[in-house]
C-alpha positions as CSV (number, residue, x, y, z in Angstrom):
1,M,-56.3,-36.6,-45.6
2,T,-53.3,-36.2,-43.4
3,I,-51.7,-39.3,-41.9
4,T,-52.3,-39.2,-38.1
5,Q,-52.7,-42.0,-35.7
6,R,-56.2,-43.3,-35.1
7,N,-56.5,-45.9,-32.4
8,A,-58.8,-44.5,-29.8
9,Y,-61.1,-47.4,-30.3
10,L,-58.6,-49.8,-28.7
11,T,-58.7,-48.0,-25.3
12,P,-60.8,-49.8,-22.6
13,S,-63.0,-46.7,-22.1
14,S,-63.7,-46.1,-25.8
15,A,-67.2,-46.2,-27.2
16,S,-66.3,-49.1,-29.4
17,A,-65.0,-51.1,-26.3
18,Q,-68.3,-50.4,-24.5
19,L,-70.4,-51.5,-27.5
20,A,-68.3,-54.6,-27.9
21,E,-68.9,-55.5,-24.2
22,R,-72.6,-55.1,-24.7
23,A,-72.4,-57.2,-27.9
24,R,-70.7,-60.1,-26.1
25,Q,-73.7,-60.4,-23.8
26,V,-76.2,-61.0,-26.7
27,M,-74.1,-62.4,-29.6
28,P,-71.6,-65.2,-29.7
29,G,-68.2,-63.6,-29.3
30,G,-70.0,-60.3,-29.7
31,N,-70.3,-61.0,-33.3
32,T,-72.9,-61.8,-36.0
33,R,-70.5,-61.8,-39.0
34,T,-67.2,-63.7,-38.7
35,T,-65.4,-61.5,-41.3
36,V,-65.6,-58.4,-39.2
37,Y,-64.3,-59.9,-36.0
38,Q,-61.2,-58.4,-34.6
39,A,-59.4,-58.9,-31.2
40,P,-59.9,-57.4,-28.7
41,H,-62.7,-55.7,-30.6
42,P,-63.3,-53.8,-33.9
43,P,-64.0,-50.2,-34.3
44,Y,-67.8,-49.6,-34.5
45,A,-69.0,-47.5,-37.5
46,S,-71.2,-44.6,-36.8
47,L,-71.2,-42.7,-40.1
48,G,-70.2,-43.3,-43.7
49,Q,-70.0,-40.6,-46.3
50,G,-68.4,-41.1,-49.7
51,A,-65.0,-42.7,-49.2
52,V,-64.9,-42.0,-45.4
53,I,-66.1,-43.9,-42.4
54,V,-66.3,-42.3,-39.0
55,D,-66.2,-44.7,-36.1
56,A,-68.0,-44.5,-32.7
57,D,-65.1,-42.6,-31.2
58,G,-65.1,-39.9,-33.9
59,E,-62.1,-41.1,-35.9
60,E,-62.1,-40.9,-39.7
61,R,-60.7,-43.5,-42.0
62,L,-60.6,-43.9,-45.8
63,D,-62.6,-47.1,-46.6
64,F,-60.7,-49.3,-49.0
65,L,-62.8,-52.3,-48.1
66,N,-66.2,-51.0,-49.0
67,N,-68.2,-53.6,-47.0
68,Y,-66.0,-56.3,-48.7
69,T,-66.3,-54.9,-52.2
70,S,-70.1,-54.3,-52.2
71,L,-70.1,-50.5,-52.2
72,I,-68.8,-49.4,-55.6
73,H,-70.0,-45.8,-54.9
74,G,-68.9,-45.7,-51.3
75,H,-71.2,-44.6,-48.5
76,A,-74.5,-42.6,-48.7
77,D,-74.2,-41.9,-52.4
78,P,-76.7,-39.0,-53.0
79,D,-78.3,-40.6,-56.1
80,I,-78.8,-44.0,-54.4
81,T,-80.1,-42.3,-51.3
82,A,-82.6,-40.2,-53.2
83,A,-83.9,-43.3,-55.1
84,V,-84.4,-45.2,-51.8
85,I,-86.1,-42.2,-50.1
86,E,-88.5,-41.9,-53.0
87,Q,-89.4,-45.6,-52.9
88,L,-89.9,-45.6,-49.1
89,Q,-92.9,-43.4,-49.6
90,F,-94.6,-46.1,-51.8
91,G,-93.7,-49.2,-49.8
92,T,-90.8,-51.5,-49.0
93,A,-92.1,-55.0,-49.8
94,F,-95.1,-56.6,-51.5
95,A,-96.4,-60.1,-52.2
96,M,-96.4,-58.8,-55.8
97,P,-93.7,-58.0,-58.4
98,T,-92.7,-54.4,-59.1
99,Q,-91.4,-52.4,-62.0
100,P,-87.9,-51.8,-60.6
101,E,-87.1,-55.6,-60.6
102,V,-88.0,-55.7,-64.3
103,E,-85.7,-52.8,-65.0
104,L,-82.7,-54.2,-63.0
105,A,-83.1,-57.6,-64.7
106,E,-83.2,-55.8,-68.1
107,L,-80.0,-53.9,-67.2
108,L,-78.1,-57.1,-66.1
109,A,-79.3,-59.0,-69.2
110,E,-78.1,-56.2,-71.5
111,R,-74.7,-55.9,-69.9
112,I,-73.6,-59.4,-69.0
113,P,-72.9,-61.8,-71.9
114,S,-74.2,-65.0,-70.3
115,V,-77.4,-63.5,-68.9
116,E,-80.7,-63.8,-70.8
117,Q,-82.9,-64.2,-67.7
118,V,-82.6,-63.4,-64.0
119,R,-83.8,-64.5,-60.6
120,F,-83.1,-62.3,-57.6
121,T,-82.1,-63.4,-54.1
122,N,-81.0,-61.6,-50.9
123,S,-77.3,-62.6,-50.8
124,G,-74.5,-64.0,-52.9
125,S,-74.7,-67.2,-50.8
126,E,-78.3,-67.6,-51.8
127,A,-77.5,-66.9,-55.5
128,V,-74.9,-69.7,-55.5
129,M,-77.2,-72.0,-53.7
130,M,-79.9,-71.5,-56.3
131,A,-77.4,-71.9,-59.1
132,V,-76.4,-75.3,-57.8
133,K,-80.1,-76.2,-57.4
134,A,-80.8,-75.1,-61.0
135,A,-77.9,-77.1,-62.4
136,R,-79.1,-80.2,-60.6
137,A,-82.7,-79.7,-61.8
138,Y,-81.5,-79.1,-65.4
139,T,-79.1,-82.1,-65.6
140,G,-80.7,-84.5,-63.2
141,R,-77.3,-85.1,-61.8
142,P,-76.2,-84.8,-58.1
143,K,-72.6,-83.7,-57.9
144,I,-70.7,-80.5,-58.4
145,L,-67.0,-79.7,-59.1
146,K,-65.4,-76.7,-57.4
147,F,-61.8,-75.5,-56.8
148,E,-59.7,-75.8,-53.7
149,G,-59.6,-72.7,-51.5
150,C,-62.3,-70.8,-53.3
151,Y,-65.1,-69.1,-51.4
152,H,-68.6,-69.2,-52.7
153,G,-70.7,-68.2,-49.6
154,S,-72.2,-70.0,-46.6
155,Y,-73.7,-73.2,-48.0
156,D,-72.5,-76.7,-47.1
157,F,-71.7,-77.9,-50.6
158,V,-69.8,-74.9,-51.8
159,E,-67.8,-74.6,-48.5
160,V,-66.2,-78.0,-49.2
161,S,-62.3,-77.6,-49.2
162,M,-62.6,-73.8,-48.8
163,T,-59.5,-74.2,-46.7
164,T,-57.1,-77.1,-46.7
165,T,-53.8,-77.6,-44.9
166,E,-50.5,-78.9,-46.2
167,E,-51.3,-82.3,-44.7
168,H,-53.9,-82.7,-47.5
169,W,-51.6,-81.6,-50.3
170,G,-49.7,-84.9,-50.8
171,S,-52.5,-86.7,-52.5
172,P,-52.8,-86.6,-56.3
173,E,-56.3,-85.2,-56.1
174,P,-57.4,-82.6,-53.6
175,P,-59.6,-84.3,-51.0
176,S,-63.1,-83.0,-50.1
177,V,-62.6,-81.4,-46.7
178,A,-65.3,-80.1,-44.4
179,Y,-65.1,-76.4,-43.6
180,S,-67.8,-76.4,-40.8
181,H,-67.9,-79.0,-38.0
182,G,-70.7,-81.4,-38.4
183,T,-70.8,-81.3,-42.3
184,P,-72.4,-84.6,-43.3
185,R,-70.3,-87.2,-45.2
186,A,-72.9,-87.2,-47.9
187,V,-72.1,-83.5,-48.6
188,L,-68.4,-84.2,-49.0
189,D,-69.1,-87.2,-51.3
190,S,-71.2,-84.9,-53.5
191,V,-68.4,-82.5,-54.2
192,V,-65.4,-83.1,-56.5
193,V,-62.5,-80.8,-55.8
194,S,-59.8,-79.7,-58.3
195,R,-57.0,-77.2,-58.3
196,F,-57.5,-73.8,-59.8
197,N,-55.7,-73.3,-63.2
198,D,-54.8,-77.0,-63.4
199,I,-56.4,-78.2,-66.6
200,D,-54.9,-81.7,-66.7
201,L,-56.2,-82.6,-63.2
202,T,-59.6,-80.8,-63.9
203,E,-60.1,-82.5,-67.2
204,R,-59.3,-85.9,-65.7
205,L,-61.7,-85.4,-62.8
206,I,-64.5,-84.3,-65.1
207,E,-64.0,-87.3,-67.3
208,Q,-64.1,-89.5,-64.3
209,H,-67.3,-88.0,-62.9
210,R,-69.0,-86.8,-66.0
211,D,-72.1,-88.8,-65.6
212,E,-72.7,-87.5,-62.1
213,L,-71.6,-83.9,-62.5
214,A,-74.4,-81.3,-62.6
215,A,-72.1,-78.3,-62.5
216,V,-68.6,-76.9,-62.4
217,L,-68.5,-73.8,-60.2
218,I,-65.6,-71.3,-60.7
219,D,-64.8,-67.8,-59.5
220,P,-62.8,-66.4,-62.4
221,M,-60.7,-64.3,-59.9
222,P,-61.1,-65.9,-56.5
223,M,-60.4,-63.6,-53.5
224,R,-59.3,-66.3,-51.1
225,A,-57.1,-68.0,-53.7
226,G,-55.0,-64.9,-54.1
227,L,-57.1,-62.7,-56.4
228,V,-55.4,-63.9,-59.5
229,L,-57.3,-64.1,-62.8
230,T,-57.9,-67.5,-64.2
231,E,-55.6,-68.5,-67.0
232,L,-57.3,-68.2,-70.4
233,P,-56.3,-71.6,-71.8
234,F,-57.6,-73.2,-68.6
235,V,-61.0,-71.5,-68.6
236,R,-61.4,-72.0,-72.4
237,R,-60.8,-75.7,-72.1
238,L,-63.1,-75.8,-69.1
239,R,-65.9,-74.2,-71.2
240,E,-65.3,-76.8,-74.0
241,I,-65.4,-79.9,-71.8
242,T,-68.4,-78.8,-69.8
243,Q,-70.3,-78.2,-73.0
244,Q,-69.1,-81.5,-74.4
245,Y,-70.6,-83.4,-71.4
246,G,-73.7,-81.2,-70.8
247,I,-72.4,-80.0,-67.5
248,V,-73.5,-76.5,-66.4
249,L,-70.7,-74.1,-66.1
250,I,-71.3,-71.5,-63.3
251,F,-69.3,-68.3,-63.0
252,D,-69.4,-66.8,-59.5
253,E,-69.0,-63.1,-60.2
254,V,-70.3,-61.9,-56.9
255,I,-67.0,-60.0,-56.4
256,S,-65.4,-60.0,-59.9
257,L,-68.5,-58.3,-61.5
258,R,-66.9,-55.0,-60.4
259,T,-63.9,-55.4,-62.7
260,A,-65.7,-54.5,-66.0
261,Y,-69.0,-53.3,-67.5
262,G,-69.8,-56.9,-68.5
263,G,-68.0,-58.6,-65.6
264,T,-64.9,-60.6,-65.8
265,Q,-66.5,-63.0,-68.3
266,S,-66.5,-60.1,-70.8
267,I,-62.7,-59.7,-70.4
268,L,-62.1,-63.4,-70.8
269,G,-64.5,-63.8,-73.7
270,I,-66.1,-66.8,-72.0
271,T,-69.8,-67.3,-71.7
272,P,-70.9,-69.6,-68.9
273,D,-74.3,-71.2,-68.6
274,L,-75.1,-69.4,-65.3
275,T,-73.6,-66.4,-63.5
276,T,-74.1,-65.5,-59.8
277,M,-74.0,-61.8,-58.8
278,A,-74.5,-59.8,-55.6
279,K,-72.7,-56.9,-53.8
280,I,-72.5,-54.0,-56.3
281,I,-75.8,-54.7,-58.0
282,G,-77.7,-53.8,-54.7
283,G,-76.4,-50.3,-54.2
284,G,-75.5,-51.1,-50.6
285,F,-78.6,-53.2,-49.8
286,P,-78.8,-57.0,-49.3
287,V,-79.0,-58.6,-52.8
288,G,-78.1,-61.6,-54.9
289,A,-79.0,-62.6,-58.4
290,L,-78.6,-65.6,-60.6
291,G,-78.7,-65.2,-64.4
292,G,-78.1,-67.3,-67.4
293,S,-79.4,-68.8,-70.6
294,A,-83.2,-69.0,-70.9
295,K,-82.8,-72.7,-71.4
296,V,-81.2,-73.4,-68.0
297,M,-83.1,-70.7,-66.2
298,G,-86.3,-72.3,-67.4
299,V,-86.1,-74.7,-64.5
300,F,-87.5,-71.9,-62.3
301,D,-90.5,-71.2,-64.7
302,P,-93.8,-71.8,-62.9
303,S,-96.0,-70.8,-65.9
304,Q,-96.3,-74.4,-67.2
305,G,-97.1,-76.0,-63.8
306,S,-94.8,-76.9,-61.0
307,P,-91.2,-75.7,-61.8
308,R,-88.4,-78.2,-61.7
309,A,-86.6,-75.9,-59.2
310,P,-89.1,-74.1,-57.0
311,H,-87.7,-70.8,-55.7
312,G,-89.3,-68.5,-53.1
313,G,-88.0,-65.7,-50.9
314,T,-90.0,-63.2,-48.9
315,F,-87.7,-60.3,-49.8
316,N,-86.5,-61.4,-53.2
317,A,-86.4,-58.4,-55.5
318,N,-87.8,-56.1,-52.8
319,P,-88.3,-52.6,-54.3
320,I,-85.8,-50.8,-51.9
321,T,-82.9,-53.0,-53.1
322,M,-84.1,-52.8,-56.7
323,V,-84.2,-49.0,-56.9
324,A,-80.9,-48.8,-55.1
325,G,-79.3,-51.3,-57.4
326,L,-80.7,-49.5,-60.5
327,A,-79.3,-46.2,-59.3
328,A,-75.9,-47.7,-58.6
329,M,-75.6,-49.7,-61.8
330,R,-76.8,-46.9,-64.1
331,K,-74.0,-44.7,-62.7
332,M,-71.4,-47.5,-63.6
333,T,-70.9,-46.6,-67.2
334,P,-68.0,-48.0,-69.2
335,E,-66.2,-44.7,-68.5
336,A,-66.8,-45.1,-64.8
337,F,-65.3,-48.6,-64.9
338,D,-62.3,-47.4,-66.9
339,R,-61.6,-44.6,-64.3
340,L,-61.7,-47.1,-61.4
341,A,-59.4,-49.5,-63.3
342,M,-57.0,-46.6,-63.9
343,L,-57.0,-45.8,-60.2
344,G,-56.7,-49.5,-59.3
345,A,-53.6,-49.9,-61.5
346,M,-52.1,-46.8,-59.9
347,L,-52.7,-48.2,-56.4
348,R,-51.3,-51.7,-57.2
349,E,-48.2,-50.2,-58.8
350,G,-47.7,-47.8,-55.8
351,L,-48.1,-50.6,-53.2
352,A,-45.6,-52.8,-55.2
353,E,-43.1,-49.9,-55.4
354,A,-43.4,-49.4,-51.6
355,M,-42.4,-53.0,-51.0
356,D,-39.5,-52.6,-53.5
357,G,-38.4,-49.5,-51.7
358,A,-38.4,-51.2,-48.3
359,R,-36.6,-54.2,-49.8
360,V,-39.5,-56.4,-48.8
361,Q,-40.4,-59.5,-50.9
362,G,-43.9,-59.2,-52.1
363,Q,-46.4,-58.8,-54.9
364,V,-49.8,-57.2,-55.6
365,T,-52.5,-59.0,-57.4
366,G,-55.9,-57.9,-58.6
367,M,-57.6,-56.2,-61.6
368,G,-59.8,-53.3,-62.1
369,S,-60.7,-51.7,-58.8
370,L,-59.5,-54.7,-56.7
371,F,-56.1,-55.3,-55.0
372,H,-54.5,-57.8,-52.8
373,V,-51.0,-57.4,-51.2
374,H,-49.0,-60.6,-50.7
375,L,-45.9,-60.5,-48.5
376,H,-44.0,-63.1,-50.5
377,D,-42.8,-63.5,-54.1
378,R,-43.9,-67.2,-54.6
379,P,-45.8,-67.8,-57.8
380,I,-49.6,-67.6,-57.3
381,R,-51.6,-69.7,-59.7
382,D,-54.0,-71.3,-57.1
383,Y,-55.0,-71.5,-53.5
384,R,-51.8,-73.3,-52.4
385,G,-49.6,-70.5,-53.8
386,S,-51.5,-67.9,-51.8
387,V,-51.4,-69.6,-48.4
388,V,-49.3,-67.5,-46.0
389,T,-46.7,-68.7,-43.5
390,P,-47.1,-67.9,-39.8
391,D,-44.5,-65.2,-40.1
392,E,-46.2,-63.6,-43.1
393,R,-49.5,-63.7,-41.2
394,T,-47.9,-61.8,-38.3
395,R,-46.4,-59.2,-40.6
396,A,-49.7,-58.7,-42.3
397,A,-51.4,-58.2,-39.0
398,T,-48.8,-55.5,-38.0
399,I,-49.3,-53.8,-41.4
400,H,-53.1,-53.9,-41.1
401,A,-52.9,-52.4,-37.6
402,G,-50.6,-49.7,-39.0
403,L,-53.0,-48.9,-41.8
404,M,-55.9,-48.6,-39.3
405,E,-53.8,-46.2,-37.2
406,R,-53.1,-44.1,-40.3
407,G,-56.7,-43.9,-41.4
408,I,-56.9,-46.7,-44.0
409,I,-59.3,-49.6,-43.9
410,T,-58.5,-52.8,-45.7
411,A,-59.2,-56.5,-45.0
412,P,-56.8,-58.0,-42.4
413,A,-55.4,-60.1,-45.3
414,L,-54.5,-56.7,-47.0
415,M,-57.1,-57.0,-49.7
416,G,-59.5,-54.2,-50.7
417,C,-61.0,-52.2,-53.5
418,L,-61.7,-48.6,-54.6
419,S,-65.0,-46.7,-54.9
420,T,-66.1,-44.0,-57.2
421,P,-65.7,-41.1,-54.7
422,M,-62.0,-41.9,-54.6
423,G,-59.4,-40.2,-56.7
424,E,-55.6,-39.8,-56.9
425,A,-55.4,-38.2,-53.5
426,E,-57.0,-41.2,-51.7
427,V,-54.8,-43.6,-53.6
428,G,-51.8,-41.5,-52.6
429,A,-52.9,-41.6,-49.0
430,C,-53.2,-45.4,-49.0
431,I,-49.8,-45.9,-50.6
432,A,-48.1,-43.5,-48.1
433,A,-49.8,-45.2,-45.1
434,F,-48.8,-48.6,-46.4
435,A,-45.2,-47.5,-46.9
436,E,-45.0,-46.2,-43.3
437,S,-46.7,-49.4,-41.9
438,L,-44.4,-51.6,-44.0
439,T,-41.3,-49.8,-42.5
440,I,-42.6,-50.4,-38.9
441,A,-43.4,-54.0,-39.7
442,S,-39.9,-54.6,-41.2
443,A,-38.3,-53.0,-38.1
444,E,-40.2,-55.3,-35.8
445,A,-39.5,-58.5,-37.8
């Protein structure tokens, strides 16, 4: 793909501008998903094929965001499409289980070290919500511990301290801070907050609250805390102390599952009690899943009477998602993961070299097919190390706009991922577009 400017969507007469105006009449801010909001308006997608998205104004871009990491095979993968079309002929939803849900549960249990049994949901947020519910039902305790700045979906308890400001950083222990206005005080009081990779603080908090803690919730490579892998001594000790006190350890692998055949837990060699999954396991359709040991997952079992944790959901394990997920995951062999990891390493190295060549301070984090560009060289071990300054945010916005103009889609925070339709040519195009955008941003600084 040649690098040419693509910004027709920003003109007032564009198809995207007209759609945005219609959207503002019927949706708050013209938006039904905060993460895709852009000012004055985003480009509207009209077609996705492989690694390419065509917007409503006919402009093509390489998609290095893949619906925020959910599309590991890009858009309209022929095998996934064929599986869905075949299932459409037989029905889309039943008040009965189906064979594909059994097969996808078997696949996940075979691959992921912590998973013996599975429950399906319709989103990662739901999966995390049910994991917390399971931990409380299993332990009989009310509180959870999570880590500052880490995202686990749209659920009051796990949103606590998802963002904090420097005014909160002076206290010895991170405070429980509301993310959404109107969050009840009782929610904040039910969540203990620690700092990612800080084992001394975390161990002290667990000791202090051990009789009240149902679960410790951790993303082993949190996107909003810099996309850095948890330090092995930290997570090993976390596993030891949670086992010691009968606290359920929950790994949120909604995003990090795409790093390896068995998820990030297989790389770390840590087996949590529960694992939440979503995104790539749905083949591009709404999905979530919760898996873990048969002992903990037993709280959902209705076969012996009322379950300790009732769990319904009209579209849980709907056959369209299940066949799409099966097709997607069966294609993700160990070799397919290795190929994406190789391309990911090539991309991260190239982006870092572009910053070196432009004499711009920065670093690139991530693993496997994931990457995150940071426009500073401060050490990143936790959320606070990843928080950007106003100047860095402005430069990131300029670079993001430059990438869009040059046919590359990433998150505004300069985070993204690869998909299997991509190869070295697509990686090279991304690096070249980033280098050009970086030069422009540096000149404007």
